[in-house]
C-alpha positions in Angstrom: 33.2 33.3 172.1 32.5 35.9 169.4 32.5 38.5 171.0 36.2 37.7 171.7 37.0 36.6 168.1 36.0 40.3 166.9 37.7 41.7 169.5 41.3 39.7 168.4 40.0 40.2 164.9 40.2 44.0 165.7 43.7 44.1 167.9 45.1 42.3 165.2 44.1 44.7 162.5 45.2 48.3 164.5 48.4 46.5 164.9 49.0 45.8 161.5 47.6 49.1 160.1 50.0 51.0 163.2 52.7 48.4 161.7 52.1 49.9 157.7 51.9 53.5 158.7 55.2 52.8 161.0 56.8 51.7 157.5 55.4 53.9 155.2 56.4 56.7 157.4 60.1 55.5 157.4 60.6 55.1 153.1 58.7 58.5 153.7 61.3 60.3 155.9 64.1 58.4 153.5 63.2 59.3 150.8 62.9 63.0 152.4 66.3 63.5 153.7 68.0 61.8 150.2 66.0 64.5 148.9 67.5 67.3 151.1 70.9 65.8 150.7 70.6 65.9 147.1 69.6 69.5 147.1 72.1 70.4 149.8 74.8 69.2 147.0 73.1 70.8 144.7 73.5 74.7 146.7 77.2 73.7 147.7 78.2 73.1 144.5 76.4 76.2 142.8 79.4 79.2 142.5 75.7 81.6 143.7 74.2 80.1 146.0 74.1 80.9 149.1 75.9 78.2 151.5 74.3 79.5 154.5 70.9 77.4 152.9 72.1 74.2 153.6 70.9 73.7 156.7 68.2 75.4 156.4 65.3 73.0 157.5 67.4 73.5 160.6 66.1 77.0 161.4 62.7 78.6 163.8 59.9 79.3 161.5 60.4 82.8 162.1 64.0 82.5 160.4 62.4 80.5 157.7 59.7 83.5 157.4 62.4 85.8 157.5 64.5 84.3 154.8 61.2 83.5 152.6 60.3 87.1 152.4 63.8 88.0 151.3 62.9 85.8 148.4 59.8 87.0 147.6 61.4 90.6 147.5 63.7 89.4 145.2 61.7 87.3 142.9 59.1 90.5 142.8 61.9 92.9 142.0 63.5 90.5 139.0 59.8 90.4 137.4 59.5 94.2 137.5 63.3 93.8 136.0 62.2 91.6 133.4 58.7 93.3 132.8 60.1 96.7 132.4 62.7 95.5 129.8 60.0 93.9 127.7 57.9 96.2 127.4 60.3 98.7 126.5 61.6 95.9 123.9 58.3 94.3 122.1 55.2 96.9 123.8 53.5 94.1 124.3 52.8 92.1 127.8 54.5 89.2 128.4 53.9 85.6 129.9 54.4 86.8 133.4 52.0 89.7 133.3 49.3 87.8 131.5 49.7 84.5 133.8 50.2 82.5 130.4 53.3 80.1 130.7 55.8 80.4 128.1 56.4 77.5 125.6 59.7 75.0 126.7 
């Protein structure tokens, strides 16, 4: 009798755990979708943004890697340009170069 009761307790605990995981995942998926929609709206509303990025989550891994590499090159180029401009102006290292964050 004790074995059957333990078996039922384990079964009920497993079912409750499954339901809790399902509910948490469902909430996370809804939240993620809402954030994605907000980001899509920001991209759409910003004139300089690329509207082609609106459905970026639907692209293949290879396409995402290619886009990521492009943005990394753009960021590196912008940092180099900013660093060169600041070094010419002040002659000292910048917050980006030194690894320190700038005060806001």
